[in-house]
C-alpha positions in Angstrom: 103.9 86.6 87.1 102.3 90.3 87.4 101.3 92.1 84.6 100.5 96.3 85.3 98.1 98.0 83.0 95.8 101.3 83.4 98.4 104.0 83.1 98.2 107.1 80.7 98.0 110.8 80.7 95.3 112.5 82.6 94.4 116.2 83.4 94.7 117.3 87.4 91.6 116.4 89.4 90.9 113.5 86.7 90.6 109.9 87.7 92.6 106.7 86.5 92.2 103.3 87.5 95.5 100.6 87.2 95.2 96.8 87.3 97.6 94.4 88.2 96.8 90.9 86.8 98.6 87.9 88.9 99.5 84.4 87.6 101.0 81.5 89.1 99.6 82.4 92.6 96.3 83.7 94.0 96.3 87.3 94.6 93.3 86.6 97.7 96.1 84.6 99.6 98.8 87.0 99.6 99.8 90.8 100.6 99.8 92.8 97.5 101.0 95.9 97.2 101.2 99.3 94.8 104.5 101.5 95.1 105.5 104.3 92.5 108.6 106.0 91.2 108.9 109.5 90.0 111.6 110.7 87.9 114.7 111.0 89.8 113.4 109.7 93.0 113.3 106.2 94.8 110.3 104.0 95.0 107.8 104.8 97.6 104.8 103.2 98.8 101.3 103.8 97.9 99.2 101.3 99.1 98.7 97.4 100.2 96.1 94.9 100.7 96.5 92.0 103.0 95.0 88.6 102.8 92.2 89.7 104.9 90.8 92.8 103.1 92.8 95.5 105.3 94.6 98.0 103.4 97.1 100.5 104.3 97.9 104.2 102.3 100.3 106.4 102.0 99.6 110.0 103.3 100.2 111.8 100.4 97.0 109.7 98.6 94.8 108.7 101.6 91.4 109.5 100.6 92.2 110.0 96.9 93.3 106.4 96.1 91.8 103.4 96.5 93.4 99.5 96.5 91.0 96.5 95.8 91.7 93.2 94.7 89.1 91.1 92.8 89.6 87.4 93.9 87.6 85.9 91.2 89.9 87.8 88.3 93.0 87.3 90.5 93.3 91.0 90.0 94.8 94.3 92.1 93.3 97.3 91.4 94.3 100.9 92.0 91.5 103.3 91.6 92.9 106.8 91.9 90.8 109.8 92.1 91.8 113.5 92.3 95.1 113.2 90.4 97.6 115.7 91.2 100.6 116.6 89.0 102.9 115.2 92.0 101.2 111.7 91.4 102.9 111.8 88.1 105.4 108.4 88.2 105.8 104.8 87.3 103.3 102.7 89.2 104.5 99.2 90.1 102.4 96.4 91.9 104.1 93.7 93.9 102.8 90.3 95.8 104.6 88.3 98.4 104.7 85.2 98.1 106.0 82.6 101.1 108.8 85.6 102.2 109.6 86.5 98.6 108.5 89.7 96.7 107.8 89.6 93.0 107.1 92.8 90.9 105.4 94.1 88.1 106.7 95.4 85.2 105.2 99.3 85.9 102.6 101.4 84.0 103.2 105.2 83.6 100.9 107.8 85.0 101.1 111.5 83.8 99.4 113.9 85.3 99.1 117.3 84.0 97.9 120.7 85.5 
């Protein structure tokens, strides 16, 4: 089970940190990722982190967003900086466990100019 939190409203240029708490499985053992879905658009990949700690980012967020994981807290994070209005979306976390993909409920981020 995944519980996402940390969304909210921010001005362009500000920062927000999203959290995704995992239960029932160890976050450190699995690939975890953030996706986002803007109004009227498809859900897009944002970033992921693999069990070894390697990370991958979408080009639109590279250099501004940082994905990380706290193994002790079993929680995934997305630190978002230099936010832009086009970052406005519902952000979802997911975890890949033995070939099955589980999604969190989403948290809304709204960035105003």
